[in-house]
C-alpha positions in Angstrom: 90.6 140.6 76.6 91.7 137.0 75.4 88.7 134.3 75.2 89.1 130.8 76.5 86.6 128.0 76.2 86.6 125.2 78.9 84.6 122.2 78.2 84.0 120.5 81.5 83.4 121.5 85.1 85.3 119.1 87.3 88.2 119.9 89.5 90.7 120.5 86.5 88.3 122.7 84.4 86.8 124.6 87.4 89.9 125.4 89.0 91.4 126.4 85.5 88.4 128.7 84.6 88.3 130.4 87.8 92.0 130.9 88.0 91.8 132.6 84.4 89.0 134.8 85.6 91.1 136.1 88.1 94.0 136.9 85.6 91.5 138.9 83.7 90.6 136.7 80.6 87.1 136.3 79.4 86.2 132.5 80.2 83.4 130.3 79.2 82.6 127.1 81.0 80.4 124.4 79.3 79.1 121.7 81.1 76.0 119.3 80.6 74.9 120.1 84.4 74.3 123.2 86.3 75.2 123.5 90.1 72.0 122.3 91.4 72.0 119.0 89.3 75.4 118.3 90.3 74.7 118.7 94.0 71.8 116.3 94.0 73.1 114.1 91.3 75.0 110.8 91.9 78.3 110.8 93.7 81.1 111.5 91.3 84.5 109.8 92.6 86.4 109.3 95.8 89.1 111.8 96.2 91.8 112.7 98.6 93.7 115.9 98.2 97.4 116.1 99.6 99.0 119.1 100.8 100.4 120.6 97.5 96.9 120.4 95.9 95.1 122.0 99.1 97.8 124.8 99.1 96.6 125.7 95.6 93.2 125.8 96.6 93.9 128.2 99.6 95.9 130.2 97.3 93.2 130.7 94.8 90.2 131.0 97.4 88.8 127.7 96.9 89.5 125.8 100.0 85.9 126.3 101.2 85.6 123.3 103.6 88.7 123.6 105.6 86.9 124.3 108.9 84.4 121.1 108.1 86.3 118.5 106.3 88.0 115.8 108.5 91.8 116.2 108.6 93.5 112.8 107.3 97.1 112.4 108.9 98.2 109.3 107.6 97.9 106.5 105.0 97.7 102.9 106.4 98.6 100.0 104.2 97.5 96.5 104.6 98.2 93.3 102.8 96.2 90.2 103.0 95.3 87.1 100.8 91.7 87.2 99.9 90.9 84.1 101.9 89.1 85.6 104.7 92.0 85.8 107.5 90.8 87.4 110.5 93.8 89.8 110.3 96.1 91.2 107.5 99.6 89.9 106.8 101.1 93.1 106.8 99.7 96.2 108.6 101.4 99.7 109.3 100.7 103.4 109.0 102.6 106.3 107.4 102.5 109.6 108.9 101.7 112.7 106.4 103.9 115.9 106.8 100.8 117.8 105.9 97.3 116.8 106.5 95.0 115.8 103.5 91.4 116.3 103.0 88.6 114.9 101.2 85.4 116.7 99.9 82.6 115.2 98.1 82.8 116.6 94.6 79.2 117.1 94.1 79.3 119.7 97.0 82.7 121.1 95.9 81.9 121.4 92.2 78.6 122.9 92.5 79.9 125.5 94.8 82.9 126.1 92.6 80.6 126.6 89.6 78.3 129.2 91.4 81.7 131.1 92.3 82.8 130.9 88.8 79.4 132.7 87.5 79.4 135.2 90.5 83.1 136.1 89.4 82.0 137.1 85.8 82.3 133.8 84.0 80.0 132.6 81.5 78.3 129.3 82.4 76.6 127.5 79.4 74.7 124.3 80.1 75.2 122.1 77.0 76.4 118.5 76.0 79.4 119.1 73.7 80.3 117.1 70.8 83.3 117.3 68.5 81.1 119.0 65.7 80.2 121.7 68.6 83.7 122.4 68.9 84.1 122.7 65.4 81.3 125.5 65.4 82.6 127.4 68.7 86.1 127.1 68.2 86.6 129.8 65.9 85.1 132.4 68.4 87.9 131.6 71.0 91.5 132.2 71.3 91.9 128.8 73.1 89.9 125.8 73.5 90.6 123.3 76.5 88.7 119.9 76.9 88.6 118.8 80.7 85.8 116.5 80.2 87.3 113.4 82.2 86.4 110.0 80.9 83.5 111.4 78.8 83.1 110.1 75.3 84.3 113.6 73.9 88.1 112.6 75.4 87.8 110.1 72.3 88.5 112.9 70.1 92.1 112.8 71.3 93.9 109.8 69.8 95.2 107.1 72.0 99.2 107.1 72.6 99.8 103.3 72.4 103.6 103.8 73.5 102.4 105.4 76.6 99.2 103.4 77.4 100.2 100.0 79.0 96.6 98.6 79.4 93.9 97.9 76.9 90.9 97.7 79.0 89.5 98.2 82.5 92.1 97.0 85.2 89.6 97.3 87.9 85.7 97.0 88.5 85.0 100.1 90.9 82.5 100.4 93.7 82.2 103.3 95.6 79.8 104.3 98.4 79.7 107.2 100.7 78.6 106.2 104.2 77.2 107.4 107.5 77.7 105.5 110.6 80.9 103.9 110.0 83.3 103.4 112.9 86.5 105.6 112.5 89.8 104.1 112.0 91.5 103.2 115.4 94.3 105.6 114.5 91.9 108.5 113.7 91.9 110.3 110.3 93.5 107.7 108.0 93.4 107.0 104.3 93.2 103.1 104.5 94.2 100.8 101.7 94.1 97.0 101.9 95.7 95.1 99.1 94.1 91.6 98.7 96.9 89.5 96.6 95.8 89.1 93.0 92.0 90.2 93.9 92.1 94.0 94.2 92.0 96.5 96.9 89.8 98.1 99.4 89.9 101.8 100.3 88.2 103.8 103.0 88.7 107.3 104.2 87.0 110.2 106.3 85.4 112.7 103.9 82.9 115.5 104.1 79.8 115.3 102.2 76.3 116.9 101.5 75.1 116.5 105.2 78.6 116.6 106.9 81.4 114.3 107.7 81.0 110.6 106.8 83.3 108.0 105.1 84.0 107.0 101.5 84.4 103.3 100.9 86.0 102.3 97.6 86.4 98.6 96.5 88.6 97.9 93.1 88.1 94.3 92.1 90.2 92.4 89.4 87.5 91.9 86.9 86.0 88.3 87.5 87.5 88.0 90.9 86.4 87.5 94.0 86.1 91.1 95.2 83.2 91.7 92.5 79.9 91.9 94.6 77.6 90.4 91.9 75.1 93.0 92.3 72.9 93.4 89.2 72.8 96.5 87.0 70.2 99.3 88.3 70.3 98.0 92.0 69.6 100.6 94.5 72.3 102.3 96.7 71.2 100.1 99.7 71.5 96.7 97.4 75.0 97.9 96.2 76.2 98.7 99.6 74.9 95.3 101.0 76.9 93.8 98.2 79.9 95.7 99.3 79.5 94.3 103.0 79.4 90.8 101.8 82.8 91.4 100.1 84.3 92.9 103.1 82.8 90.1 105.3 84.5 87.3 103.3 87.7 89.1 102.2 88.4 92.0 104.6 86.8 91.2 107.9 88.7 94.1 109.8 87.1 96.7 107.5 83.7 94.7 107.8 83.8 95.6 111.4 84.0 99.1 110.7 81.2 99.2 108.2 78.7 96.8 109.2 76.6 99.4 111.0 76.9 102.0 108.2 74.2 103.0 105.6 74.6 105.3 102.3 74.8 108.8 103.1 72.2 109.7 100.6 70.0 107.9 97.8 72.6 108.9 95.3 75.8 108.1 97.3 77.0 105.1 95.5 78.7 104.7 91.9 79.6 101.6 90.0 81.7 101.5 87.0 85.0 100.9 85.1 87.4 102.7 82.7 90.5 101.8 81.0 93.8 103.5 82.0 94.8 105.5 79.0 97.6 108.2 77.7 96.0 110.2 74.7 97.7 112.6 72.3 97.1 116.1 74.2 96.1 118.0 70.9 93.6 117.4 68.3 93.2 119.5 64.9 89.4 119.5 64.0 88.0 119.1 60.4 87.9 123.0 60.1 91.5 123.5 61.5 90.5 124.1 65.1 93.1 123.1 67.6 91.8 121.9 70.8 94.2 121.0 74.0 93.1 118.1 76.2 93.7 118.6 80.1 94.1 116.4 83.1 92.4 112.9 82.9 90.7 113.8 79.3 94.4 112.8 78.1 96.1 111.0 81.1 93.5 108.7 82.8 95.1 106.7 85.6 93.6 103.9 87.7 92.5 105.4 91.1 94.6 103.0 92.8 97.1 105.6 93.4 94.7 108.2 94.9 96.1 111.0 92.4 93.3 111.7 90.2 92.2 114.9 91.8 95.7 115.9 92.8 96.8 115.5 89.2 94.0 117.5 87.9 94.7 120.3 90.5 98.4 120.3 89.2 97.4 120.1 85.4 94.9 123.4 86.0 97.7 125.3 87.7 100.5 124.2 85.1 97.9 125.3 82.2 96.8 128.7 83.9 100.3 129.6 84.5 101.2 128.7 80.8 98.5 130.8 79.3 99.2 133.7 81.3 102.9 133.6 80.6 102.1 133.2 76.9 101.0 136.8 76.8 99.5 137.9 73.6 101.1 135.2 71.3 98.7 132.8 69.6 98.0 129.6 71.2 99.2 127.5 68.4 100.2 123.9 68.5 103.7 124.4 69.7 102.3 126.2 72.8 99.8 123.3 73.4 102.3 120.6 73.2 104.9 122.5 75.4 102.3 123.2 77.9 101.2 119.2 78.1 104.8 118.4 78.0 105.1 120.5 81.5 102.2 118.3 82.9 103.5 115.0 81.4 106.8 115.4 83.4 104.6 114.9 86.6 101.9 112.8 85.2 104.4 110.1 83.7 105.5 109.5 87.1 102.1 108.8 88.3 101.3 106.7 85.3 104.5 104.5 86.0 103.2 104.3 89.7 99.9 103.1 89.0 101.2 100.2 86.6 103.5 98.9 89.3 100.5 99.0 91.9 98.1 97.2 89.6 100.7 94.6 88.8 102.0 94.2 92.1 106.0 93.0 91.6 107.6 91.0 94.2 109.7 94.3 95.3 106.4 96.0 96.0 105.7 93.5 98.6 109.2 93.5 99.9 109.1 97.2 100.4 105.4 96.8 102.4 107.1 94.2 104.5 110.2 96.6 105.2 107.9 99.3 106.0 106.3 97.4 108.8 109.5 97.2 110.5 110.8 100.7 109.4 108.7 104.0 110.3 110.9 106.0 108.0 110.1 104.0 104.9 106.3 103.9 105.9 106.3 107.8 106.3 108.0 107.9 102.8 105.4 106.0 101.1 102.9 108.1 102.9 104.3 111.4 101.5 104.6 110.0 98.1 100.8 110.9 97.7 101.6 114.6 98.2 104.8 114.3 95.8 105.0 110.9 93.6 108.3 112.4 91.9 110.6 110.8 94.1 109.3 107.5 93.7 111.6 106.7 91.0 114.5 106.8 93.2 113.2 103.9 95.5 109.7 102.4 94.7 109.3 101.8 91.2 112.0 99.7 90.1 113.2 96.4 91.8 116.9 97.1 91.7 116.4 100.7 93.2 114.1 99.2 95.9 116.8 96.6 96.8 119.5 99.2 97.0 117.2 101.7 99.3 116.4 98.7 101.5 120.4 97.9 101.7 121.1 101.4 102.3 118.7 102.0 105.2 119.9 98.5 106.9 123.4 99.8 106.9 122.5 103.2 108.5 120.8 101.4 110.9 123.4 99.2 111.6 125.8 102.2 112.0 123.4 104.1 114.4 123.2 100.9 116.6 127.0 100.7 116.7 127.3 104.4 117.5 124.9 104.0 120.1 126.7 101.0 121.8 130.0 103.0 121.8 
């Protein structure tokens, strides 16, 4: 039986480890926290899983909250100046072909970790350092690091050619909240872009005590969306800072959240990280090869809501690659080929993130166009399920203009046909 070591118990590491157990592999999962520490710890992220990722979870028996998590039926886009206008300049909703879903990762990862142990996996609580990998590596046929943005990711060298940013592009403040008003259109992932200042995201989610809402503010560092709350502030103080930001810069969101409170004492998170692409393989001092997974080696800004979705996809691609490789050694060629299969998808999300972070003029033109053309709104919404088509119409100015011109011609032809 082939032995696999997985470092990191997040969306990608746990999904990968549980999937390999089902294929008959001997899998050891290492993480600093056990399931109870994860469940009672600080909220880990916002996340929204779209159709393909949810189908993967259902296929592998991991969709444990289908009957409880709110259905997210659409993506709302609003654009406004950060001047406190009473209403956004642009506002529309794109409809999803498949409902999306959000589950608090404290709940999800703690349950999956228990499932991994019950299924015969070996769970080890330990904070892994590079020297630990040198010591442990020779005991396993394959070592995979799925440790997210932790310090361990730095063993993988930065790929400067693929990394357009050299520091955090946004300051992030997240809160899980009870008592918020529902979006007027129901289960909606709502994103408000405040020109030059950042963005506000909100969505219904399922947390430790049931349904609630997640609110995420992405602030341009030093800009007006930064709350100014001091480090070490309580959850209530962090949320009050968020309300202050909403009241001044997105009052339509403030109306929804003014009566809300943090869902639990650890339901807030603040931080920042640099979007980066790293080399996927590192050879340690003793010759041990280590393969990086998901956002350990491709960390995108959360502006595209793709973090958990890409982690799910990476876990699926890596699992299939391991199984298809049979008894052959997991050498560097295998590792680079496996990552390349993932990078084909991930590079498009990296490009999408760059476009949304920089906000070139053609993006605002497309947003205004979508306000008048429901098909464009729906196409944008469903790009969260499958971003691979964005290169054809959204990512490049010339293709955006070509797309809008083609839609106008089609609409004109249809109008003429109806008049005949």
